[in-house]
Biopython code that builds the backbone (N, CA, C, O; Angstrom):
import numpy as np
from Bio.PDB.StructureBuilder import StructureBuilder

atoms = [
    (1, "MET", "N", (12.311, 28.591, 2.207)),
    (1, "MET", "CA", (13.271, 28.385, 3.023)),
    (1, "MET", "C", (12.904, 28.206, 4.334)),
    (1, "MET", "O", (13.429, 27.198, 4.808)),
    (2, "VAL", "N", (11.944, 29.024, 5.372)),
    (2, "VAL", "CA", (11.337, 28.359, 6.137)),
    (2, "VAL", "C", (11.040, 27.235, 6.794)),
    (2, "VAL", "O", (11.358, 26.927, 7.943)),
    (3, "TYR", "N", (10.048, 26.285, 5.545)),
    (3, "TYR", "CA", (9.465, 24.898, 6.001)),
    (3, "TYR", "C", (10.051, 24.176, 5.957)),
    (3, "TYR", "O", (9.886, 23.129, 6.583)),
    (4, "PHE", "N", (11.240, 24.481, 4.998)),
    (4, "PHE", "CA", (12.785, 23.436, 4.819)),
    (4, "PHE", "C", (13.515, 23.414, 5.721)),
    (4, "PHE", "O", (14.193, 22.416, 5.961)),
    (5, "PHE", "N", (13.571, 24.742, 6.605)),
    (5, "PHE", "CA", (14.557, 24.259, 7.997)),
    (5, "PHE", "C", (13.815, 23.947, 9.045)),
    (5, "PHE", "O", (14.485, 23.482, 9.968)),
    (6, "SER", "N", (12.171, 24.067, 9.336)),
    (6, "SER", "CA", (11.702, 23.837, 10.629)),
    (6, "SER", "C", (11.487, 22.480, 10.190)),
    (6, "SER", "O", (10.839, 21.963, 11.101)),
    (7, "HIS", "N", (11.690, 21.593, 9.250)),
    (7, "HIS", "CA", (11.168, 20.607, 8.616)),
    (7, "HIS", "C", (13.247, 19.437, 8.602)),
    (7, "HIS", "O", (13.624, 18.265, 8.601)),
    (8, "TRP", "N", (13.654, 20.366, 8.598)),
    (8, "TRP", "CA", (15.530, 19.345, 9.106)),
    (8, "TRP", "C", (15.196, 19.812, 10.301)),
    (8, "TRP", "O", (15.171, 18.711, 10.853)),
    (9, "LYS", "N", (14.970, 20.418, 10.992)),
    (9, "LYS", "CA", (15.161, 20.690, 12.624)),
    (9, "LYS", "C", (14.852, 19.504, 13.401)),
    (9, "LYS", "O", (15.538, 19.048, 14.316)),
    (10, "LYS", "N", (13.362, 18.879, 12.793)),
    (10, "LYS", "CA", (12.656, 17.891, 13.749)),
    (10, "LYS", "C", (13.214, 16.797, 13.036)),
    (10, "LYS", "O", (13.449, 16.041, 13.979)),
    (11, "ARG", "N", (13.540, 16.272, 12.146)),
    (11, "ARG", "CA", (14.188, 15.552, 11.522)),
    (11, "ARG", "C", (15.968, 15.247, 11.890)),
    (11, "ARG", "O", (16.252, 14.122, 12.300)),
    (12, "CYS", "N", (16.585, 15.815, 11.799)),
    (12, "CYS", "CA", (18.296, 15.901, 12.075)),
    (12, "CYS", "C", (18.091, 16.354, 13.442)),
    (12, "CYS", "O", (17.834, 17.532, 13.190)),
    (13, "VAL", "N", (18.038, 16.289, 14.389)),
    (13, "VAL", "CA", (18.375, 16.836, 16.134)),
    (13, "VAL", "C", (19.913, 16.657, 16.284)),
    (13, "VAL", "O", (20.672, 17.592, 16.539)),
    (14, "PHE", "N", (20.253, 15.522, 16.124)),
    (14, "PHE", "CA", (21.481, 15.026, 16.495)),
    (14, "PHE", "C", (22.458, 15.968, 15.259)),
    (14, "PHE", "O", (23.283, 16.709, 15.793)),
    (15, "SER", "N", (22.441, 16.005, 13.672)),
    (15, "SER", "CA", (23.288, 17.113, 13.126)),
    (15, "SER", "C", (23.187, 18.430, 13.458)),
    (15, "SER", "O", (24.145, 19.172, 13.675)),
    (16, "LEU", "N", (22.047, 18.723, 13.500)),
    (16, "LEU", "CA", (21.965, 20.102, 14.600)),
    (16, "LEU", "C", (23.479, 20.713, 15.402)),
    (16, "LEU", "O", (24.185, 21.625, 14.973)),
    (17, "ASN", "N", (23.690, 19.954, 16.594)),
    (17, "ASN", "CA", (24.880, 20.008, 17.020)),
    (17, "ASN", "C", (26.255, 20.306, 16.055)),
    (17, "ASN", "O", (27.039, 21.179, 16.427)),
    (18, "PHE", "N", (26.462, 19.698, 15.055)),
    (18, "PHE", "CA", (26.968, 19.472, 14.205)),
    (18, "PHE", "C", (27.328, 20.740, 13.417)),
    (18, "PHE", "O", (28.392, 21.319, 13.198)),
    (19, "TYR", "N", (26.123, 20.945, 13.092)),
    (19, "TYR", "CA", (26.117, 22.158, 11.817)),
    (19, "TYR", "C", (26.253, 23.440, 12.661)),
    (19, "TYR", "O", (26.978, 24.426, 12.529)),
    (20, "THR", "N", (25.564, 23.192, 13.335)),
    (20, "THR", "CA", (26.428, 24.674, 14.350)),
    (20, "THR", "C", (27.794, 24.873, 14.438)),
    (20, "THR", "O", (28.342, 25.961, 14.258)),
    (21, "SER", "N", (28.360, 23.811, 14.719)),
    (21, "SER", "CA", (29.927, 24.133, 14.755)),
    (21, "SER", "C", (30.656, 24.670, 13.329)),
    (21, "SER", "O", (31.605, 25.422, 13.111)),
    (22, "ILE", "N", (29.726, 23.896, 12.464)),
    (22, "ILE", "CA", (30.298, 24.089, 10.895)),
    (22, "ILE", "C", (30.000, 25.651, 10.473)),
    (22, "ILE", "O", (30.705, 26.294, 9.695)),
    (23, "ILE", "N", (28.838, 26.131, 11.124)),
    (23, "ILE", "CA", (28.422, 27.795, 10.418)),
    (23, "ILE", "C", (29.228, 28.516, 11.614)),
    (23, "ILE", "O", (29.432, 29.704, 11.365)),
    (24, "ASN", "N", (29.584, 28.208, 12.485)),
    (24, "ASN", "CA", (30.389, 29.347, 13.391)),
    (24, "ASN", "C", (31.668, 28.840, 13.054)),
    (24, "ASN", "O", (32.347, 29.328, 13.957)),
    (25, "SER", "N", (32.256, 28.339, 12.518)),
    (25, "SER", "CA", (33.870, 28.178, 12.053)),
    (25, "SER", "C", (33.681, 28.653, 10.643)),
    (25, "SER", "O", (32.765, 28.564, 9.825)),
    (26, "ASP", "N", (35.048, 29.266, 10.657)),
    (26, "ASP", "CA", (35.549, 29.557, 9.087)),
    (26, "ASP", "C", (36.611, 29.025, 8.303)),
    (26, "ASP", "O", (37.113, 29.464, 7.269)),
    (27, "LEU", "N", (36.906, 27.850, 9.067)),
    (27, "LEU", "CA", (38.028, 27.181, 8.445)),
    (27, "LEU", "C", (37.068, 25.877, 8.144)),
    (27, "LEU", "O", (35.948, 25.805, 8.649)),
    (28, "PRO", "N", (37.555, 24.928, 7.347)),
    (28, "PRO", "CA", (36.973, 23.397, 7.744)),
    (28, "PRO", "C", (37.362, 22.778, 8.737)),
    (28, "PRO", "O", (38.480, 22.730, 9.250)),
    (29, "MET", "N", (36.196, 22.186, 9.070)),
    (29, "MET", "CA", (36.561, 21.005, 9.965)),
    (29, "MET", "C", (35.806, 19.553, 10.459)),
    (29, "MET", "O", (34.623, 19.393, 10.158)),
    (30, "ARG", "N", (36.645, 18.346, 11.345)),
    (30, "ARG", "CA", (36.420, 17.211, 11.006)),
    (30, "ARG", "C", (35.243, 17.090, 11.923)),
    (30, "ARG", "O", (35.139, 17.737, 12.965)),
    (31, "ILE", "N", (34.203, 16.072, 11.403)),
    (31, "ILE", "CA", (32.965, 15.961, 12.080)),
    (31, "ILE", "C", (32.971, 14.253, 11.863)),
    (31, "ILE", "O", (33.726, 13.517, 11.228)),
    (32, "ASP", "N", (31.731, 13.986, 12.723)),
    (32, "ASP", "CA", (31.954, 12.259, 12.801)),
    (32, "ASP", "C", (30.755, 12.005, 11.013)),
    (32, "ASP", "O", (29.649, 12.420, 10.666)),
    (33, "SER", "N", (31.549, 11.350, 10.545)),
    (33, "SER", "CA", (30.880, 10.454, 9.236)),
    (33, "SER", "C", (30.007, 10.504, 8.877)),
    (33, "SER", "O", (29.705, 11.183, 7.896)),
    (34, "THR", "N", (29.050, 9.624, 9.692)),
    (34, "THR", "CA", (27.565, 9.717, 9.168)),
    (34, "THR", "C", (26.969, 10.954, 9.523)),
    (34, "THR", "O", (25.905, 11.004, 8.906)),
    (35, "GLN", "N", (27.118, 11.977, 10.206)),
    (35, "GLN", "CA", (26.463, 12.999, 10.647)),
    (35, "GLN", "C", (27.270, 14.515, 9.092)),
    (35, "GLN", "O", (26.946, 15.642, 8.717)),
    (36, "ALA", "N", (28.423, 13.442, 8.734)),
    (36, "ALA", "CA", (28.823, 14.459, 7.544)),
    (36, "ALA", "C", (27.540, 13.987, 6.150)),
    (36, "ALA", "O", (26.993, 14.833, 5.442)),
    (37, "LEU", "N", (27.389, 13.031, 6.084)),
    (37, "LEU", "CA", (26.938, 12.756, 5.128)),
    (37, "LEU", "C", (25.338, 12.810, 4.691)),
    (37, "LEU", "O", (24.559, 12.744, 3.740)),
    (38, "LYS", "N", (25.436, 12.951, 5.876)),
    (38, "LYS", "CA", (23.096, 13.335, 6.916)),
    (38, "LYS", "C", (23.375, 15.248, 6.024)),
    (38, "LYS", "O", (22.424, 15.840, 5.514)),
    (39, "LEU", "N", (24.497, 15.708, 6.047)),
    (39, "LEU", "CA", (24.367, 17.394, 6.089)),
    (39, "LEU", "C", (24.813, 17.331, 4.568)),
    (39, "LEU", "O", (24.186, 18.181, 3.936)),
    (40, "ARG", "N", (25.601, 16.679, 3.845)),
    (40, "ARG", "CA", (25.943, 16.450, 2.510)),
    (40, "ARG", "C", (24.762, 16.300, 1.599)),
    (40, "ARG", "O", (24.600, 16.834, 0.502)),
    (41, "SER", "N", (23.733, 15.243, 2.426)),
    (41, "SER", "CA", (23.190, 15.250, 1.481)),
    (41, "SER", "C", (21.824, 15.744, 1.095)),
    (41, "SER", "O", (21.139, 15.474, 0.108)),
    (42, "LEU", "N", (21.531, 16.780, 2.439)),
    (42, "LEU", "CA", (20.759, 18.017, 2.761)),
    (42, "LEU", "C", (21.134, 19.019, 1.734)),
    (42, "LEU", "O", (20.263, 19.769, 1.293)),
    (43, "GLY", "N", (22.403, 19.096, 1.301)),
    (43, "GLY", "CA", (22.857, 19.723, 0.469)),
    (43, "GLY", "C", (23.652, 21.134, 1.363)),
    (43, "GLY", "O", (24.317, 22.008, 0.807)),
    (44, "LEU", "N", (23.404, 21.060, 2.644)),
    (44, "LEU", "CA", (24.512, 22.244, 3.285)),
    (44, "LEU", "C", (25.589, 22.040, 3.439)),
    (44, "LEU", "O", (26.087, 23.165, 3.415)),
    (45, "ILE", "N", (26.742, 21.000, 3.669)),
    (45, "ILE", "CA", (27.673, 21.169, 3.999)),
    (45, "ILE", "C", (29.159, 20.448, 1.981)),
    (45, "ILE", "O", (28.936, 19.565, 1.153)),
    (46, "GLU", "N", (30.102, 21.197, 2.076)),
    (46, "GLU", "CA", (30.765, 20.109, 1.645)),
    (46, "GLU", "C", (31.775, 19.646, 1.439)),
    (46, "GLU", "O", (32.532, 20.616, 1.491)),
    (47, "PHE", "N", (32.565, 18.482, 1.152)),
    (47, "PHE", "CA", (33.590, 18.414, 1.449)),
    (47, "PHE", "C", (35.118, 18.745, 1.374)),
    (47, "PHE", "O", (35.510, 17.854, 0.621)),
    (48, "LYS", "N", (36.327, 19.569, 1.739)),
    (48, "LYS", "CA", (37.673, 19.515, 1.289)),
    (48, "LYS", "C", (38.091, 18.751, 2.079)),
    (48, "LYS", "O", (37.908, 18.823, 3.294)),
    (49, "GLY", "N", (38.780, 17.819, 1.429)),
    (49, "GLY", "CA", (39.549, 16.327, 1.951)),
    (49, "GLY", "C", (38.864, 15.758, 2.917)),
    (49, "GLY", "O", (37.641, 15.623, 2.973)),
    (50, "ASN", "N", (39.865, 15.339, 3.875)),
    (50, "ASN", "CA", (38.528, 14.720, 5.533)),
    (50, "ASN", "C", (37.837, 15.918, 5.935)),
    (50, "ASN", "O", (37.356, 15.803, 7.063)),
    (51, "ASP", "N", (37.647, 16.934, 5.432)),
    (51, "ASP", "CA", (36.903, 18.153, 6.030)),
    (51, "ASP", "C", (35.654, 18.671, 5.593)),
    (51, "ASP", "O", (35.240, 18.333, 4.484)),
    (52, "VAL", "N", (35.048, 19.381, 6.251)),
    (52, "VAL", "CA", (33.352, 19.613, 5.683)),
    (52, "VAL", "C", (33.498, 21.368, 6.325)),
    (52, "VAL", "O", (33.892, 21.839, 7.392)),
    (53, "GLN", "N", (32.967, 21.944, 5.078)),
    (53, "GLN", "CA", (32.836, 22.992, 5.656)),
    (53, "GLN", "C", (31.517, 23.868, 4.964)),
    (53, "GLN", "O", (31.171, 23.605, 3.812)),
    (54, "CYS", "N", (31.019, 24.620, 5.534)),
    (54, "CYS", "CA", (29.284, 25.101, 5.713)),
    (54, "CYS", "C", (29.500, 25.356, 3.515)),
    (54, "CYS", "O", (30.424, 26.047, 3.086)),
    (55, "LEU", "N", (28.817, 24.888, 2.863)),
    (55, "LEU", "CA", (28.619, 24.954, 1.433)),
    (55, "LEU", "C", (28.682, 26.879, 0.802)),
    (55, "LEU", "O", (29.144, 27.222, -0.286)),
    (56, "CYS", "N", (28.142, 27.727, 1.750)),
    (56, "CYS", "CA", (28.014, 28.546, 1.354)),
    (56, "CYS", "C", (27.433, 29.706, 2.164)),
    (56, "CYS", "O", (26.676, 29.547, 3.122)),
    (57, "ASN", "N", (27.776, 30.674, 1.780)),
    (57, "ASN", "CA", (26.998, 32.167, 2.842)),
    (57, "ASN", "C", (26.268, 32.158, 3.145)),
    (57, "ASN", "O", (26.058, 32.205, 4.357)),
    (58, "LEU", "N", (25.351, 32.090, 2.250)),
    (58, "LEU", "CA", (23.938, 32.639, 2.450)),
    (58, "LEU", "C", (23.082, 31.495, 3.122)),
    (58, "LEU", "O", (21.952, 31.613, 3.596)),
    (59, "TYR", "N", (23.968, 30.219, 3.051)),
    (59, "TYR", "CA", (23.213, 29.446, 4.297)),
    (59, "TYR", "C", (23.701, 29.501, 5.776)),
    (59, "TYR", "O", (22.976, 29.405, 6.766)),
    (60, "ARG", "N", (25.601, 29.741, 5.752)),
    (60, "ARG", "CA", (25.579, 30.233, 7.585)),
    (60, "ARG", "C", (24.908, 31.240, 7.544)),
    (60, "ARG", "O", (24.413, 31.304, 8.669)),
    (61, "PHE", "N", (24.448, 32.361, 6.777)),
    (61, "PHE", "CA", (24.025, 33.920, 7.817)),
    (61, "PHE", "C", (22.511, 32.847, 8.010)),
    (61, "PHE", "O", (22.064, 32.689, 9.146)),
    (62, "TYR", "N", (22.026, 32.369, 7.157)),
    (62, "TYR", "CA", (20.533, 32.387, 7.190)),
    (62, "TYR", "C", (20.908, 31.139, 8.340)),
    (62, "TYR", "O", (20.269, 31.581, 9.295)),
    (63, "PHE", "N", (21.563, 29.823, 8.857)),
    (63, "PHE", "CA", (21.171, 29.270, 9.691)),
    (63, "PHE", "C", (21.675, 29.811, 10.755)),
    (63, "PHE", "O", (21.174, 29.406, 11.804)),
    (64, "GLN", "N", (22.948, 31.016, 10.894)),
    (64, "GLN", "CA", (23.612, 31.379, 12.156)),
    (64, "GLN", "C", (22.225, 32.381, 12.796)),
    (64, "GLN", "O", (22.245, 32.538, 14.017)),
    (65, "GLU", "N", (21.342, 32.879, 12.211)),
    (65, "GLU", "CA", (20.372, 33.369, 12.700)),
    (65, "GLU", "C", (19.111, 32.840, 13.459)),
    (65, "GLU", "O", (18.443, 33.645, 14.108)),
    (66, "ARG", "N", (18.775, 31.587, 13.409)),
    (66, "ARG", "CA", (17.738, 30.413, 13.335)),
    (66, "ARG", "C", (17.818, 29.572, 14.200)),
    (66, "ARG", "O", (16.849, 29.139, 14.825)),
    (67, "ILE", "N", (19.350, 29.117, 14.403)),
    (67, "ILE", "CA", (19.625, 28.223, 15.638)),
    (67, "ILE", "C", (20.487, 28.762, 16.454)),
    (67, "ILE", "O", (20.812, 28.174, 17.485)),
]
sb = StructureBuilder()
sb.init_structure("model")
sb.init_model(0)
sb.init_chain("A")
sb.init_seg("    ")
for serial, (resi, resn, name, xyz) in enumerate(atoms, 1):
    if name == "N":
        sb.init_residue(resn, " ", resi, " ")
    sb.init_atom(name, np.array(xyz, "f"), 0.0, 1.0, " ", f" {name:<3s}", serial, name[0])
structure = sb.get_structure()
């Protein structure tokens, strides 16, 4: 998981700001569709209609400590 995070952080600097907002929100939120698709392709978020939310609480807790 640590390798994945360091690799992801280097490749997705712009997505990092969006993901920080997502993991700090308890409710689904709307973000830029391009960024949403990037985060979805990494398996970090899920779509709820037109909004997105963190895929699971394990990811939320892990990334809240590291971002």
